[in-house]
N, CA, C and O of each residue as an XYZ file, in Angstrom:
324
protein
N     -89.344     -8.304    -41.034
C     -89.593     -9.548    -40.344
C     -88.800    -10.662    -41.030
O     -88.662    -10.674    -42.253
N     -88.289    -11.584    -40.241
C     -87.493    -12.687    -40.753
C     -88.224    -14.001    -40.530
O     -88.741    -14.260    -39.444
N     -88.262    -14.825    -41.567
C     -88.806    -16.174    -41.445
C     -87.661    -17.149    -41.221
O     -86.692    -17.165    -41.980
N     -87.777    -17.960    -40.179
C     -86.805    -19.016    -39.897
C     -87.538    -20.348    -39.931
O     -88.688    -20.448    -39.504
N     -86.866    -21.365    -40.440
C     -87.461    -22.691    -40.547
C     -86.700    -23.641    -39.633
O     -85.472    -23.716    -39.668
N     -87.457    -24.365    -38.816
C     -86.906    -25.224    -37.774
C     -86.870    -26.674    -38.233
O     -87.829    -27.178    -38.818
N     -85.748    -27.340    -37.959
C     -85.636    -28.777    -38.168
C     -84.969    -29.368    -36.933
O     -84.034    -28.784    -36.386
N     -85.445    -30.508    -36.503
C     -84.904    -31.156    -35.309
C     -84.763    -32.651    -35.540
O     -85.397    -33.225    -36.426
N     -83.922    -33.263    -34.730
C     -83.801    -34.723    -34.671
C     -83.920    -35.118    -33.209
O     -83.417    -34.429    -32.321
N     -84.594    -36.237    -32.974
C     -84.787    -36.737    -31.613
C     -84.267    -38.164    -31.495
O     -84.110    -38.862    -32.497
N     -84.005    -38.583    -30.280
C     -83.534    -39.933    -30.010
C     -84.728    -40.884    -29.952
O     -85.134    -41.326    -28.878
N     -85.280    -41.190    -31.119
C     -86.446    -42.045    -31.203
C     -87.716    -41.252    -30.972
O     -87.668    -40.055    -30.691
N     -88.852    -41.922    -31.092
C     -90.147    -41.281    -30.915
C     -90.307    -40.833    -29.462
O     -90.278    -41.662    -28.552
N     -90.474    -39.527    -29.241
C     -90.623    -38.991    -27.893
C     -89.335    -38.917    -27.101
O     -89.365    -38.640    -25.902
N     -88.200    -39.159    -27.746
C     -86.907    -39.150    -27.059
C     -86.322    -37.759    -26.923
O     -86.934    -36.762    -27.307
N     -85.125    -37.718    -26.368
C     -84.422    -36.448    -26.154
C     -84.069    -35.774    -27.478
O     -83.858    -36.433    -28.495
N     -84.011    -34.452    -27.436
C     -83.584    -33.664    -28.585
C     -82.111    -33.960    -28.868
O     -81.277    -33.910    -27.965
N     -81.799    -34.269    -30.127
C     -80.423    -34.561    -30.539
C     -79.819    -33.384    -31.291
O     -78.670    -33.015    -31.052
N     -80.598    -32.789    -32.208
C     -80.060    -31.671    -32.976
C     -81.168    -30.681    -33.298
O     -82.354    -31.012    -33.309
N     -80.734    -29.455    -33.560
C     -81.661    -28.387    -33.898
C     -81.016    -27.513    -34.971
O     -79.827    -27.200    -34.916
N     -81.833    -27.132    -35.940
C     -81.380    -26.226    -36.991
C     -82.459    -25.176    -37.225
O     -83.651    -25.483    -37.231
N     -82.031    -23.946    -37.416
C     -82.896    -22.840    -37.817
C     -82.238    -22.202    -39.028
O     -81.067    -21.826    -38.978
N     -82.986    -22.079    -40.112
C     -82.400    -21.540    -41.341
C     -83.355    -20.577    -42.029
O     -84.575    -20.662    -41.883
N     -82.765    -19.667    -42.776
C     -83.487    -18.869    -43.760
C     -82.566    -18.781    -44.970
O     -81.566    -19.498    -45.021
N     -82.857    -17.954    -45.915
C     -82.036    -17.894    -47.113
C     -80.648    -17.325    -46.914
O     -79.789    -17.477    -47.782
N     -80.409    -16.667    -45.777
C     -79.144    -15.966    -45.578
C     -78.334    -16.452    -44.392
O     -77.115    -16.285    -44.388
N     -78.958    -17.047    -43.386
C     -78.244    -17.478    -42.187
C     -78.714    -18.851    -41.760
O     -79.782    -19.324    -42.149
N     -77.875    -19.476    -40.940
C     -78.233    -20.801    -40.426
C     -77.643    -20.995    -39.032
O     -76.558    -20.508    -38.716
N     -78.391    -21.715    -38.222
C     -77.944    -22.133    -36.893
C     -78.111    -23.641    -36.849
O     -79.175    -24.161    -37.186
N     -77.061    -24.349    -36.434
C     -77.144    -25.808    -36.346
C     -76.249    -26.287    -35.211
O     -75.065    -25.955    -35.163
N     -76.813    -27.058    -34.309
C     -76.034    -27.646    -33.220
C     -76.552    -29.041    -32.905
O     -77.708    -29.370    -33.171
N     -75.680    -29.842    -32.341
C     -75.991    -31.196    -31.891
C     -75.831    -31.214    -30.383
O     -74.864    -30.676    -29.843
N     -76.786    -31.837    -29.706
C     -76.802    -31.858    -28.243
C     -76.313    -33.169    -27.655
O     -76.512    -34.241    -28.226
N     -75.669    -33.060    -26.500
C     -75.349    -34.243    -25.704
C     -76.662    -34.801    -25.145
O     -77.587    -34.048    -24.843
N     -76.730    -36.122    -25.012
C     -77.899    -36.715    -24.379
C     -77.446    -37.471    -23.136
O     -76.265    -37.781    -22.980
N     -78.400    -37.763    -22.253
C     -78.085    -38.413    -20.992
C     -77.801    -39.906    -21.126
O     -76.963    -40.439    -20.398
N     -78.472    -40.576    -22.027
C     -78.324    -42.026    -22.143
C     -77.692    -42.438    -23.446
O     -76.879    -41.712    -24.018
N     -78.074    -43.613    -23.911
C     -77.581    -44.129    -25.181
C     -78.588    -43.810    -26.281
O     -79.774    -43.601    -26.025
N     -78.083    -43.778    -27.511
C     -78.964    -43.561    -28.645
C     -79.779    -44.826    -28.924
O     -79.300    -45.944    -28.733
N     -81.006    -44.632    -29.375
C     -81.810    -45.753    -29.843
C     -81.062    -46.399    -31.015
O     -80.392    -45.693    -31.770
N     -81.159    -47.720    -31.185
C     -80.389    -48.390    -32.249
C     -80.589    -47.784    -33.640
O     -79.614    -47.578    -34.363
N     -81.833    -47.495    -34.028
C     -82.066    -46.930    -35.354
C     -81.410    -45.559    -35.477
O     -80.825    -45.248    -36.514
N     -81.498    -44.745    -34.444
C     -80.899    -43.411    -34.447
C     -79.380    -43.520    -34.535
O     -78.746    -42.784    -35.292
N     -78.798    -44.431    -33.766
C     -77.341    -44.620    -33.780
C     -76.845    -45.019    -35.175
O     -75.773    -44.596    -35.607
N     -77.629    -45.827    -35.863
C     -77.215    -46.321    -37.174
C     -77.492    -45.340    -38.309
O     -76.706    -45.244    -39.252
N     -78.606    -44.612    -38.226
C     -79.051    -43.813    -39.368
C     -78.952    -42.299    -39.216
O     -78.900    -41.585    -40.217
N     -78.925    -41.803    -38.001
C     -78.927    -40.352    -37.785
C     -77.558    -39.843    -37.335
O     -77.016    -38.909    -37.925
N     -77.010    -40.448    -36.307
C     -75.753    -39.958    -35.718
C     -74.627    -39.850    -36.748
O     -73.897    -38.859    -36.726
N     -74.451    -40.823    -37.652
C     -73.343    -40.709    -38.617
C     -73.438    -39.508    -39.557
O     -72.421    -39.099    -40.118
N     -74.619    -38.936    -39.744
C     -74.734    -37.819    -40.704
C     -74.831    -36.449    -40.035
O     -74.971    -35.439    -40.725
N     -74.759    -36.398    -38.706
C     -74.866    -35.101    -38.030
C     -73.642    -34.226    -38.244
O     -73.761    -33.001    -38.288
N     -72.477    -34.826    -38.376
C     -71.232    -34.122    -38.716
C     -70.868    -32.984    -37.772
O     -70.309    -31.974    -38.200
N     -71.181    -33.142    -36.498
C     -70.836    -32.117    -35.523
C     -70.714    -32.772    -34.150
O     -71.434    -33.723    -33.846
N     -69.810    -32.268    -33.328
C     -69.662    -32.784    -31.971
C     -70.784    -32.249    -31.085
O     -71.148    -31.077    -31.190
N     -71.333    -33.089    -30.219
C     -72.394    -32.636    -29.318
C     -71.907    -31.601    -28.299
O     -70.758    -31.631    -27.858
N     -72.805    -30.690    -27.939
C     -72.527    -29.680    -26.918
C     -73.588    -29.791    -25.822
O     -74.618    -30.439    -26.008
N     -73.330    -29.160    -24.692
C     -74.279    -29.186    -23.575
C     -75.481    -28.287    -23.864
O     -75.432    -27.426    -24.743
N     -76.549    -28.500    -23.115
C     -77.745    -27.662    -23.266
C     -77.450    -26.209    -22.923
O     -78.013    -25.299    -23.532
N     -76.572    -25.986    -21.954
C     -76.222    -24.622    -21.569
C     -75.515    -23.892    -22.702
O     -75.811    -22.730    -22.980
N     -74.581    -24.574    -23.354
C     -73.861    -23.969    -24.480
C     -74.816    -23.745    -25.651
O     -74.773    -22.703    -26.304
N     -75.676    -24.727    -25.911
C     -76.682    -24.570    -26.962
C     -77.539    -23.346    -26.703
O     -77.772    -22.548    -27.611
N     -78.005    -23.190    -25.492
C     -78.865    -22.059    -25.129
C     -78.157    -20.734    -25.428
O     -78.758    -19.817    -25.988
N     -76.890    -20.640    -25.057
C     -76.118    -19.423    -25.297
C     -76.075    -19.090    -26.796
O     -76.403    -17.975    -27.201
N     -75.662    -20.078    -27.616
C     -75.513    -19.830    -29.049
C     -76.851    -19.603    -29.736
O     -76.931    -18.820    -30.683
N     -77.903    -20.272    -29.279
C     -79.226    -20.074    -29.867
C     -79.740    -18.662    -29.592
O     -80.241    -18.003    -30.503
N     -79.624    -18.190    -28.346
C     -80.056    -16.824    -28.029
C     -79.232    -15.795    -28.795
O     -79.764    -14.776    -29.237
N     -77.946    -16.054    -28.953
C     -77.096    -15.150    -29.723
C     -77.558    -15.092    -31.185
O     -77.652    -14.008    -31.761
N     -77.844    -16.242    -31.779
C     -78.327    -16.295    -33.160
C     -79.663    -15.580    -33.300
O     -79.831    -14.752    -34.196
N     -80.612    -15.890    -32.426
C     -81.937    -15.271    -32.512
C     -81.885    -13.768    -32.286
O     -82.721    -13.035    -32.815
N     -80.907    -13.295    -31.501
C     -80.747    -11.873    -31.246
C     -80.368    -11.066    -32.478
O     -80.435     -9.837    -32.459
N     -79.969    -11.750    -33.551
C     -79.613    -11.065    -34.794
C     -80.841    -10.599    -35.575
O     -80.711     -9.847    -36.541
N     -82.045    -11.045    -35.159
C     -83.257    -10.765    -35.914
C     -84.248     -9.970    -35.071
O     -84.345    -10.150    -33.857
N     -84.984     -9.083    -35.748
C     -86.083     -8.377    -35.101
C     -87.360     -9.168    -35.320
O     -87.811     -9.332    -36.454
N     -87.936     -9.654    -34.243
C     -89.224    -10.332    -34.290
C     -89.302    -11.447    -35.342
O     -90.160    -11.391    -36.223
N     -88.412    -12.473    -35.268
C     -88.463    -13.541    -36.259
C     -89.717    -14.410    -36.093
O     -90.246    -14.567    -34.993
N     -90.165    -14.958    -37.206
C     -91.234    -15.947    -37.193
C     -90.596    -17.300    -37.443
O     -89.874    -17.470    -38.425
N     -90.850    -18.268    -36.569
C     -90.246    -19.599    -36.694
C     -91.329    -20.574    -37.141
O     -92.377    -20.702    -36.509
N     -91.045    -21.260    -38.252
C     -91.964    -22.253    -38.798
C     -91.434    -23.647    -38.493
O     -90.246    -23.919    -38.661
N     -92.320    -24.523    -38.045
C     -91.961    -25.915    -37.749
C     -93.024    -26.827    -38.322
O     -94.203    -26.477    -38.354
N     -92.613    -27.974    -38.763
C     -93.531    -28.999    -39.281
C     -93.388    -30.216    -38.383
O     -92.285    -30.719    -38.168
N     -94.500    -30.679    -37.867
C     -94.400    -31.832    -36.959
C     -94.981    -33.081    -37.568
O     -94.976    -34.137    -36.936
C-alpha cells in the first residue's frame, strides 16, 4: 500500500482550485490549473509567483493525475483541511 499526501492551493477562500500536489517519499505529482476568472489580489501577490509552473486545463490535469495514480496499487491519500 502507498501513502500519498495531498496539498492544494485555491483562489481565495472557497475559490477555484489553482494547484494540486500528491507526494510520498519516492514520487511526486504537481500541476497548476487554469482558472476561469482573475486571481484574488492576495493570491496573485503571494501564491502565483511561487507556483513555478504554467497552468494547464482541467482535461490535461485529469489525464496526468490518472496516469500518476495508476502507478500505485490501492493508494491511501491523506489531506489536511
